[in-house]
Backbone as a printed PyTorch tensor [residue, N CA C, xyz], in Angstrom:
tensor([[[109.5170, 102.5270, 105.6860],
         [108.2400, 102.7060, 105.0090],
         [107.3350, 101.5150, 105.3110]],

        [[106.0660, 101.7830, 105.5490],
         [105.1450, 100.7480, 105.9640],
         [104.5310,  99.9830, 104.7960]],

        [[104.2180, 100.6190, 103.7110],
         [103.6080,  99.9400, 102.5790],
         [102.1320,  99.6780, 102.7980]],

        [[101.5490,  98.9950, 101.8370],
         [100.1330,  98.6440, 101.8910],
         [100.0070,  97.1970, 102.3100]],

        [[ 99.1150,  96.9250, 103.2610],
         [ 98.9300,  95.5720, 103.7810],
         [ 97.6200,  94.9880, 103.2770]],

        [[ 97.7010,  93.7560, 102.8160],
         [ 96.5270,  93.0120, 102.3590],
         [ 96.3770,  91.7680, 103.2270]],

        [[ 95.1260,  91.5000, 103.6350],
         [ 94.8180,  90.3500, 104.4890],
         [ 93.8260,  89.4430, 103.7800]],

        [[ 93.7050,  88.2280, 104.2860],
         [ 92.6960,  87.3040, 103.7670],
         [ 91.3220,  87.8980, 104.0560]],

        [[ 90.3950,  87.7190, 103.1180],
         [ 89.0690,  88.3360, 103.2200],
         [ 88.3090,  87.9260, 104.4800]],

        [[ 87.6850,  88.9060, 105.1180],
         [ 86.8640,  88.6320, 106.2970],
         [ 85.6610,  87.7670, 105.9390]],

        [[ 85.2140,  87.8700, 104.7040],
         [ 84.1000,  87.0390, 104.2490],
         [ 84.4080,  85.5540, 104.3320]],

        [[ 85.6890,  85.2050, 104.3620],
         [ 86.1130,  83.8220, 104.5610],
         [ 86.4550,  83.5590, 106.0270]],

        [[ 87.1140,  84.5190, 106.6730],
         [ 87.5520,  84.3140, 108.0560],
         [ 86.3890,  84.1780, 109.0350]],

        [[ 85.3320,  84.9350, 108.8310],
         [ 84.1900,  84.8840, 109.7560],
         [ 83.5500,  83.5000, 109.7730]],

        [[ 83.1650,  82.9330, 108.6270],
         [ 82.5750,  81.5930, 108.7020],
         [ 83.5850,  80.5150, 109.1340]],

        [[ 84.8680,  80.7020, 108.8310],
         [ 85.8690,  79.7300, 109.2950],
         [ 85.9820,  79.7730, 110.8090]],

        [[ 85.9710,  80.9640, 111.3850],
         [ 85.9950,  81.1020, 112.8410],
         [ 84.7620,  80.4910, 113.4700]],

        [[ 83.6120,  80.7090, 112.8380],
         [ 82.3720,  80.1140, 113.3390],
         [ 82.4260,  78.5890, 113.2440]],

        [[ 83.0090,  78.0770, 112.1800],
         [ 83.1440,  76.6270, 112.0210],
         [ 83.9810,  76.0440, 113.1570]],

        [[ 85.0820,  76.6900, 113.4680],
         [ 85.9370,  76.2220, 114.5620],
         [ 85.1870,  76.2890, 115.8930]],

        [[ 84.5260,  77.4060, 116.1550],
         [ 83.7860,  77.5640, 117.4150],
         [ 82.6670,  76.5260, 117.5290]],

        [[ 81.9390,  76.3170, 116.4460],
         [ 80.8600,  75.3240, 116.4760],
         [ 81.4190,  73.9080, 116.6110]],

        [[ 82.5570,  73.6490, 116.0190],
         [ 83.1960,  72.3380, 116.1750],
         [ 83.5930,  72.0820, 117.6200]],

        [[ 84.1390,  73.1080, 118.2790],
         [ 84.4940,  72.9770, 119.6970],
         [ 83.2250,  72.7710, 120.5260]],

        [[ 82.1830,  73.5210, 120.2200],
         [ 80.9060,  73.3500, 120.9240],
         [ 80.3770,  71.9270, 120.7450]],

        [[ 80.4510,  71.4150, 119.5280],
         [ 79.9900,  70.0480, 119.2740],
         [ 80.8370,  69.0300, 120.0440]],

        [[ 82.1350,  69.2510, 120.1250],
         [ 82.9900,  68.3720, 120.9340],
         [ 82.5880,  68.4120, 122.4060]],

        [[ 82.3230,  69.6100, 122.9140],
         [ 81.9070,  69.7390, 124.3140],
         [ 80.5600,  69.0570, 124.5560]],

        [[ 79.6360,  69.2140, 123.6290],
         [ 78.3410,  68.5260, 123.7440],
         [ 78.5750,  67.0140, 123.7370]],

        [[ 79.4300,  66.5490, 122.8280],
         [ 79.7330,  65.1190, 122.7540],
         [ 80.3260,  64.5860, 124.0390]],

        [[ 81.2160,  65.3550, 124.6570],
         [ 81.7930,  64.9490, 125.9380],
         [ 80.7130,  64.9450, 127.0100]],

        [[ 79.8470,  65.9760, 126.9790],
         [ 78.7780,  66.0940, 127.9710],
         [ 77.7710,  64.9620, 127.9100]],

        [[ 77.4520,  64.4980, 126.7240],
         [ 76.4770,  63.4060, 126.5950],
         [ 77.1670,  62.0410, 126.5270]],

        [[ 78.4630,  62.0440, 126.7710],
         [ 79.2800,  60.8280, 126.7910],
         [ 79.1830,  60.0510, 125.4730]],

        [[ 79.4060,  60.8030, 124.4060],
         [ 79.4570,  60.2090, 123.0740],
         [ 80.6270,  59.2160, 123.0520]],

        [[ 80.5340,  58.1490, 122.2930],
         [ 81.6460,  57.1920, 122.2160],
         [ 82.9480,  57.9000, 121.8160]],

        [[ 84.0360,  57.4630, 122.4250],
         [ 85.3210,  58.1410, 122.2110],
         [ 85.7510,  58.0990, 120.7460]],

        [[ 85.4060,  57.0590, 120.0280],
         [ 85.7520,  56.9790, 118.6100],
         [ 85.1450,  58.1210, 117.8150]],

        [[ 83.9000,  58.4630, 118.1140],
         [ 83.2420,  59.5890, 117.4380],
         [ 83.8940,  60.9160, 117.8150]],

        [[ 84.2660,  61.0380, 119.0880],
         [ 84.9200,  62.2730, 119.5260],
         [ 86.2660,  62.4450, 118.8340]],

        [[ 87.0340,  61.3600, 118.7350],
         [ 88.3200,  61.4280, 118.0350],
         [ 88.1300,  61.7760, 116.5660]],

        [[ 87.1160,  61.1960, 115.9570],
         [ 86.8370,  61.4760, 114.5520],
         [ 86.4560,  62.9450, 114.3570]],

        [[ 85.6130,  63.4490, 115.2400],
         [ 85.2240,  64.8630, 115.1640],
         [ 86.4450,  65.7660, 115.3660]],

        [[ 87.2800,  65.4340, 116.3300],
         [ 88.4940,  66.2200, 116.5690],
         [ 89.4170,  66.1690, 115.3500]],

        [[ 89.5020,  65.0100, 114.7110],
         [ 90.3460,  64.8690, 113.5130],
         [ 89.8190,  65.7240, 112.3690]],

        [[ 88.4980,  65.8680, 112.2670],
         [ 87.9260,  66.7260, 111.2240],
         [ 88.0650,  68.2020, 111.5720]],

        [[ 88.0460,  68.5340, 112.8480],
         [ 88.1170,  69.9370, 113.2590],
         [ 89.5520,  70.4780, 113.2410]],

        [[ 90.5350,  69.6190, 113.4070],
         [ 91.9360,  70.0760, 113.4360],
         [ 92.3260,  70.8260, 112.1620]],

        [[ 92.0230,  70.2970, 110.9620],
         [ 92.3690,  71.0680, 109.7500],
         [ 91.6440,  72.4170, 109.6760]],

        [[ 90.3940,  72.4550, 110.1190],
         [ 89.6540,  73.7230, 110.1060],
         [ 90.3290,  74.7390, 111.0190]],

        [[ 90.7780,  74.2860, 112.1750],
         [ 91.4770,  75.1700, 113.1060],
         [ 92.7850,  75.6680, 112.4970]],

        [[ 93.5380,  74.7710, 111.8820],
         [ 94.8090,  75.1640, 111.2580],
         [ 94.5920,  76.1460, 110.1070]],

        [[ 93.5800,  75.8960, 109.2890],
         [ 93.2710,  76.8130, 108.1800],
         [ 92.8750,  78.1840, 108.7210]],

        [[ 92.0710,  78.1890, 109.7620],
         [ 91.6430,  79.4610, 110.3470],
         [ 92.8400,  80.2390, 110.9100]],

        [[ 93.6950,  79.5610, 111.6590],
         [ 94.8620,  80.2380, 112.2470],
         [ 95.7700,  80.7790, 111.1470]],

        [[ 96.0900,  79.9300, 110.1700],
         [ 96.9790,  80.3590, 109.0870],
         [ 96.3600,  81.5150, 108.2950]],

        [[ 95.0920,  81.4100, 107.9680],
         [ 94.4310,  82.4540, 107.1770],
         [ 94.3400,  83.7720, 107.9300]],

        [[ 94.0740,  83.7140, 109.2180],
         [ 93.9230,  84.9600, 109.9780],
         [ 95.2590,  85.6580, 110.2120]],

        [[ 96.3630,  84.9380, 110.1170],
         [ 97.6840,  85.5420, 110.3410],
         [ 98.4010,  85.9140, 109.0410]],

        [[ 97.8870,  85.5050, 107.9250],
         [ 98.5590,  85.7270, 106.6400],
         [ 98.3840,  87.1760, 106.1860]],

        [[ 99.5000,  87.7790, 105.7630],
         [ 99.5190,  89.1600, 105.2820],
         [100.4650,  89.2690, 104.0960]],

        [[100.1350,  90.1590, 103.1750],
         [101.0490,  90.5480, 102.1000],
         [101.2060,  92.0550, 102.2140]],

        [[102.4610,  92.4850, 102.2860],
         [102.7510,  93.9200, 102.3910],
         [103.5370,  94.3390, 101.1600]],

        [[102.9830,  95.3170, 100.4570],
         [103.6080,  95.8420,  99.2480],
         [104.3590,  97.1200,  99.6190]],

        [[105.6640,  97.1200,  99.4000],
         [106.5170,  98.2850,  99.6360],
         [107.0330,  98.7780,  98.2840]],

        [[107.6930,  99.9040,  98.2850],
         [108.2110, 100.4860,  97.0410],
         [109.2790,  99.6170,  96.3890]],

        [[110.0910,  98.9310,  97.1910],
         [111.2020,  98.1620,  96.6260],
         [111.1160,  96.6510,  96.8580]],

        [[110.1270,  96.2070,  97.6400],
         [110.0000,  94.7750,  97.9200],
         [108.5750,  94.4060,  98.3140]],

        [[108.3440,  93.1030,  98.3480],
         [107.0780,  92.5570,  98.8180],
         [107.3980,  91.6420,  99.9930]],

        [[106.5630,  91.6830, 101.0080],
         [106.7670,  90.8920, 102.2150],
         [105.5120,  90.0740, 102.4720]],

        [[105.6840,  88.7620, 102.6540],
         [104.5710,  87.9000, 103.0090],
         [104.8000,  87.4020, 104.4320]],

        [[103.8170,  87.6300, 105.2950],
         [103.8670,  87.1510, 106.6710],
         [102.9020,  85.9860, 106.8060]],

        [[103.4240,  84.8910, 107.3640],
         [102.6320,  83.6750, 107.5790],
         [102.8420,  83.2210, 109.0150]],

        [[102.1110,  82.2070, 109.4090],
         [102.2460,  81.6610, 110.7510],
         [103.6670,  81.1770, 110.9970]],

        [[104.2700,  80.5650, 110.0090],
         [105.5980,  79.9720, 110.1810],
         [106.7390,  80.8870, 109.7440]],

        [[106.4930,  82.1670, 109.6140],
         [107.5810,  83.0820, 109.2960],
         [107.2290,  84.1020, 108.2440]],

        [[108.2690,  84.7850, 107.7900],
         [108.1260,  85.8420, 106.7990],
         [108.9890,  85.5150, 105.5920]],

        [[108.5570,  86.0400, 104.4510],
         [109.3570,  85.9090, 103.2350],
         [109.3180,  87.2460, 102.5260]],

        [[110.4980,  87.6930, 102.0970],
         [110.6140,  88.9810, 101.4130],
         [111.3130,  88.7760, 100.0760]],

        [[110.7820,  89.4270,  99.0510],
         [111.4180,  89.4230,  97.7400],
         [111.6090,  90.8650,  97.2850]],

        [[112.8190,  91.1670,  96.8250],
         [113.0940,  92.4810,  96.2570],
         [112.6330,  92.4840,  94.8030]],

        [[111.9850,  93.5420,  94.3880],
         [111.5280,  93.6220,  92.9980],
         [112.7020,  93.5590,  92.0310]],

        [[113.8160,  94.1350,  92.4130],
         [114.9820,  94.1610,  91.5330],
         [115.5690,  92.7670,  91.2920]],

        [[115.2540,  91.8060,  92.1640],
         [115.7620,  90.4400,  92.0130],
         [114.7860,  89.5030,  91.3070]],

        [[113.6010,  89.9990,  90.9880],
         [112.6020,  89.1420,  90.3370],
         [113.0640,  88.7400,  88.9430]],

        [[112.8350,  87.4810,  88.6150],
         [113.1370,  86.9880,  87.2680],
         [111.8570,  86.7330,  86.4810]],

        [[110.7430,  86.5210,  87.2070],
         [109.4680,  86.2600,  86.5260],
         [108.2990,  86.5820,  87.4470]],

        [[107.2700,  87.1600,  86.8500],
         [105.9860,  87.3650,  87.5280],
         [104.9470,  86.7520,  86.6080]],

        [[104.3460,  85.6520,  87.0720],
         [103.4390,  84.8810,  86.2320],
         [102.1140,  84.6840,  86.9580]],

        [[101.0830,  84.3680,  86.2030],
         [ 99.7570,  84.1210,  86.7690],
         [ 99.1930,  82.8340,  86.1910]],

        [[ 98.5050,  82.1000,  87.0560],
         [ 97.8220,  80.8820,  86.6400],
         [ 96.3800,  80.9990,  87.0990]],

        [[ 95.4660,  80.7290,  86.1950],
         [ 94.0370,  80.8170,  86.5060],
         [ 93.4170,  79.4380,  86.3370]],

        [[ 92.7230,  78.9900,  87.3850],
         [ 91.9690,  77.7410,  87.3420],
         [ 90.5440,  78.1040,  87.7590]],

        [[ 89.6680,  78.2160,  86.7690],
         [ 88.3050,  78.7160,  86.9570],
         [ 88.3600,  80.0860,  87.6120]],

        [[ 87.7900,  80.2250,  88.8170],
         [ 87.8090,  81.5280,  89.5040],
         [ 88.9850,  81.6440,  90.4800]],

        [[ 89.8260,  80.6440,  90.5300],
         [ 90.9840,  80.6460,  91.4270],
         [ 92.1990,  81.1380,  90.6470]],

        [[ 92.9330,  82.0980,  91.2310],
         [ 94.0900,  82.6850,  90.5660],
         [ 95.2910,  82.6330,  91.5020]],

        [[ 96.4300,  82.3190,  90.9250],
         [ 97.6800,  82.3110,  91.6720],
         [ 98.6800,  83.1860,  90.9330]],

        [[ 99.2750,  84.1080,  91.6440],
         [100.3160,  84.9570,  91.0970],
         [101.6330,  84.4580,  91.6590]],

        [[102.5580,  84.1470,  90.7850],
         [103.8480,  83.6010,  91.1810],
         [104.9360,  84.6330,  90.9220]],

        [[105.6880,  84.9630,  91.9700],
         [106.8310,  85.8680,  91.8610],
         [108.0760,  85.0170,  92.0970]],

        [[109.0010,  85.0610,  91.1510],
         [110.1640,  84.1840,  91.2110],
         [111.4560,  84.9880,  91.1390]],

        [[112.4280,  84.5810,  91.9760],
         [113.7970,  85.0720,  91.8820],
         [114.6720,  83.8490,  91.5970]],

        [[115.9560,  84.0340,  91.4590],
         [116.8300,  82.8900,  91.2030],
         [116.8890,  81.9540,  92.4000]],

        [[116.6670,  82.4690,  93.6100],
         [116.7900,  81.6590,  94.8170],
         [115.4760,  81.3370,  95.5120]],

        [[114.4000,  82.0140,  95.1670],
         [113.1730,  81.8540,  95.9290],
         [111.9500,  82.1530,  95.0640]],

        [[110.7940,  81.9550,  95.6570],
         [109.5380,  82.2810,  94.9800],
         [108.4820,  82.6010,  96.0210]],

        [[107.4010,  83.2000,  95.5550],
         [106.2620,  83.5330,  96.3980],
         [105.0100,  83.3360,  95.5600]],

        [[103.9860,  82.7430,  96.1620],
         [102.7220,  82.5380,  95.4630],
         [101.6320,  83.2650,  96.2440]],

        [[100.8930,  84.0940,  95.5360],
         [ 99.8020,  84.8650,  96.1250],
         [ 98.5100,  84.4430,  95.4350]],

        [[ 97.5150,  84.0550,  96.2280],
         [ 96.2300,  83.6480,  95.6420],
         [ 95.2310,  84.7900,  95.7460]],

        [[ 94.1170,  84.6310,  95.0650],
         [ 93.0920,  85.6720,  95.1170],
         [ 92.1780,  85.5180,  96.3310]],

        [[ 92.6990,  84.9290,  97.3930],
         [ 91.9730,  84.8560,  98.6630],
         [ 92.1110,  86.1510,  99.4630]],

        [[ 92.9780,  87.0470,  99.0010],
         [ 93.2070,  88.2970,  99.7210],
         [ 92.1230,  89.3150,  99.3920]],

        [[ 91.7740,  90.0810, 100.4120],
         [ 90.8200,  91.1710, 100.2360],
         [ 91.4470,  92.2160,  99.3100]],

        [[ 90.6420,  92.8050,  98.4590],
         [ 91.0960,  93.8110,  97.4970],
         [ 92.2010,  93.2580,  96.5890]],

        [[ 92.0290,  92.0220,  96.1450],
         [ 93.0270,  91.3600,  95.3080],
         [ 93.2990,  92.1550,  94.0390]],

        [[ 92.2690,  92.7600,  93.4700],
         [ 92.4740,  93.5430,  92.2510],
         [ 93.4410,  94.7030,  92.4920]],

        [[ 93.3050,  95.3910,  93.6370],
         [ 94.2260,  96.4810,  93.9720],
         [ 95.6440,  95.9430,  94.2070]],

        [[ 95.7340,  94.8190,  94.9020],
         [ 97.0270,  94.2070,  95.1810],
         [ 97.7620,  93.9190,  93.8800]],

        [[ 97.0700,  93.2960,  92.9250],
         [ 97.6900,  92.9440,  91.6480],
         [ 98.1080,  94.1980,  90.8890]],

        [[ 97.2310,  95.1690,  90.8000],
         [ 97.5580,  96.3860,  90.0430],
         [ 98.7280,  97.1420,  90.6630]],

        [[ 98.7430,  97.2160,  91.9970],
         [ 99.8420,  97.8920,  92.6730],
         [101.1570,  97.1490,  92.4390]],

        [[101.1040,  95.8520,  92.5290],
         [102.3020,  95.0410,  92.3190],
         [102.8110,  95.1490,  90.8850]],

        [[101.9040,  95.1000,  89.9190],
         [102.2770,  95.1970,  88.5060],
         [102.9620,  96.5360,  88.2170]],

        [[102.5230,  97.5830,  88.9000],
         [103.1400,  98.8990,  88.7100],
         [104.5570,  98.9660,  89.2820]],

        [[104.8630,  98.1310,  90.2720],
         [106.1460,  98.2240,  90.9680],
         [107.2130,  97.2530,  90.4690]],

        [[106.8120,  96.1200,  89.9160],
         [107.8160,  95.1290,  89.4940],
         [108.4100,  95.5380,  88.1470]],

        [[109.6140,  95.0560,  87.8320],
         [110.1860,  95.3430,  86.5130],
         [109.2900,  94.7690,  85.4030]],

        [[108.9530,  95.5890,  84.4400],
         [108.0140,  95.1600,  83.3960],
         [108.5660,  94.0260,  82.5390]],

        [[109.8720,  93.8660,  82.5180],
         [110.4690,  92.7630,  81.7460],
         [110.1950,  91.4070,  82.3930]],

        [[109.8220,  91.3910,  83.6680],
         [109.5510,  90.1240,  84.3550],
         [108.1140,  89.6610,  84.1850]],

        [[107.2450,  90.5450,  83.7080],
         [105.8160,  90.2280,  83.5910],
         [105.5280,  89.3290,  82.3900]],

        [[104.7500,  88.2780,  82.6370],
         [104.2800,  87.4490,  81.5350],
         [102.9730,  88.0270,  81.0120]],

        [[102.5420,  87.5620,  79.8580],
         [101.2590,  88.0070,  79.3110],
         [100.1110,  87.6600,  80.2500]],

        [[100.1870,  86.4920,  80.8980],
         [ 99.1340,  86.0720,  81.8290],
         [ 99.0150,  87.0330,  83.0050]],

        [[100.1650,  87.5050,  83.5060],
         [100.1510,  88.4560,  84.6220],
         [ 99.5450,  89.7950,  84.1860]],

        [[ 99.8670,  90.2280,  82.9900],
         [ 99.2870,  91.4820,  82.4780],
         [ 97.7710,  91.3480,  82.3010]],

        [[ 97.3360,  90.1950,  81.7760],
         [ 95.9010,  89.9570,  81.5960],
         [ 95.1870,  89.9120,  82.9450]],

        [[ 95.8270,  89.3010,  83.9400],
         [ 95.2360,  89.2230,  85.2750],
         [ 95.0410,  90.6160,  85.8620]],

        [[ 96.0210,  91.4820,  85.6830],
         [ 95.9100,  92.8500,  86.1930],
         [ 94.7760,  93.6010,  85.5090]],

        [[ 94.5520,  93.3020,  84.2410],
         [ 93.4800,  93.9780,  83.4950],
         [ 92.0970,  93.4970,  83.9060]],

        [[ 91.9920,  92.2090,  84.2950],
         [ 90.6820,  91.6470,  84.6130],
         [ 90.7950,  90.5710,  85.6950]],

        [[ 91.0250,  90.9790,  86.9550],
         [ 91.1280,  89.9730,  88.0150],
         [ 89.7590,  89.3870,  88.3430]],

        [[ 89.6740,  88.0560,  88.4820],
         [ 88.3750,  87.4410,  88.7680],
         [ 88.0000,  87.6040,  90.2380]],

        [[ 86.7080,  87.6020,  90.4970],
         [ 86.2510,  87.5760,  91.8840],
         [ 86.0880,  86.1020,  92.2630]],

        [[ 86.2610,  85.8180,  93.5310],
         [ 86.2420,  84.4300,  93.9840],
         [ 85.3400,  84.3380,  95.1950]],

        [[ 84.4610,  83.3410,  95.2090],
         [ 83.5780,  83.2020,  96.3560],
         [ 83.3320,  81.7500,  96.7450]],

        [[ 83.9270,  80.7870,  96.0590],
         [ 83.6410,  79.3810,  96.3570],
         [ 84.1280,  78.9880,  97.7450]],

        [[ 85.2610,  79.5310,  98.2090],
         [ 85.7320,  79.1890,  99.5470],
         [ 84.8230,  79.7720, 100.6190]],

        [[ 84.2490,  80.9260, 100.3640],
         [ 83.3110,  81.5260, 101.3100],
         [ 82.0420,  80.6820, 101.3800]],

        [[ 81.5490,  80.2470, 100.2340],
         [ 80.3730,  79.3810, 100.2090],
         [ 80.6370,  78.0930, 100.9870]],

        [[ 81.7960,  77.4840, 100.7720],
         [ 82.1350,  76.2410, 101.4660],
         [ 82.2140,  76.4480, 102.9760]],

        [[ 82.7920,  77.5670, 103.4020],
         [ 82.9050,  77.8420, 104.8360],
         [ 81.5260,  78.0350, 105.4660]],

        [[ 80.6260,  78.7540, 104.7730],
         [ 79.2720,  78.9350, 105.3040],
         [ 78.4980,  77.6150, 105.2860]],

        [[ 78.7540,  76.7870, 104.3060],
         [ 78.1200,  75.4630, 104.2660],
         [ 78.5460,  74.6420, 105.4800]],

        [[ 79.8090,  74.7040, 105.8530],
         [ 80.2830,  73.9980, 107.0440],
         [ 79.5830,  74.5110, 108.2980]],

        [[ 79.3570,  75.8220, 108.3830],
         [ 78.6440,  76.3960, 109.5290],
         [ 77.2300,  75.8280, 109.5980]],

        [[ 76.5400,  75.8100, 108.4730],
         [ 75.1590,  75.3050, 108.4430],
         [ 75.1210,  73.8300, 108.8410]],

        [[ 76.0300,  73.0320, 108.2980],
         [ 76.0610,  71.6020, 108.6270],
         [ 76.3160,  71.3990, 110.1180]],

        [[ 77.2710,  72.1330, 110.6720],
         [ 77.5510,  71.9990, 112.1030],
         [ 76.3670,  72.4370, 112.9590]],

        [[ 75.6840,  73.4980, 112.5500],
         [ 74.4860,  73.9180, 113.2880],
         [ 73.4140,  72.8300, 113.2630]],

        [[ 73.2450,  72.1880, 112.1200],
         [ 72.2740,  71.0950, 112.0260],
         [ 72.6700,  69.9140, 112.9090]],

        [[ 73.9380,  69.5690, 112.9010],
         [ 74.4100,  68.4520, 113.7350],
         [ 74.2330,  68.7840, 115.2130]],

        [[ 74.5460,  70.0090, 115.6000],
         [ 74.3650,  70.4250, 116.9950],
         [ 72.8860,  70.3600, 117.3800]],

        [[ 72.0210,  70.8520, 116.4880],
         [ 70.5810,  70.8170, 116.7630],
         [ 70.0970,  69.3830, 116.9390]],

        [[ 70.5620,  68.4830, 116.0990],
         [ 70.1700,  67.0700, 116.2110],
         [ 70.6880,  66.4770, 117.5160]],

        [[ 71.9240,  66.7960, 117.8870],
         [ 72.4900,  66.2750, 119.1380],
         [ 71.7090,  66.7790, 120.3450]],

        [[ 71.4120,  68.0610, 120.3580],
         [ 70.6690,  68.6360, 121.4850],
         [ 69.2530,  68.0540, 121.5390]],

        [[ 68.6260,  67.9330, 120.3910],
         [ 67.2510,  67.4100, 120.3470],
         [ 67.2000,  65.9570, 120.8040]],

        [[ 68.1760,  65.1600, 120.3980],
         [ 68.1720,  63.7410, 120.7800],
         [ 68.5330,  63.5350, 122.2480]],

        [[ 69.1660,  64.5470, 122.8580],
         [ 69.5460,  64.4500, 124.2690],
         [ 68.3520,  64.7140, 125.1790]],

        [[ 67.4610,  65.5870, 124.7390],
         [ 66.3260,  65.9640, 125.5920],
         [ 65.0720,  65.2900, 125.2060]]])
């Protein structure tokens, strides 16, 4: 059985991809205008985390099956059987939500960075043993928050990089 697959929202992936592409463009411009190597290293050091976040986010998947949940990440897969769950809990920090699924040997944390997070939570709540659900998890299923701060931050990075590129190009000519 294939189950339902949830991915990280495209509203976040698109500006993150643009941030990485613009960072590479800025590095190439810096090399072209023979920017001091210290600045190039600093720019590369700032772009490396953006690249890693983009790669990890674009490869991350949660698959809900009838008897288990599967999380696919860059560094591997993790599967939890619903029958082995000991707790399903939720933690809310402002608009950021984390759903924690725990067994005696392992755990999985799902954030509300996934597209259709409300559907994911409701589907999961219907499939897990109800004795494992905490009140917080039940409340989350009833009213999942929408989240947009990471999307705003990613678009802000795009705008800043565009401004820096414009300044570099303008100062070169």
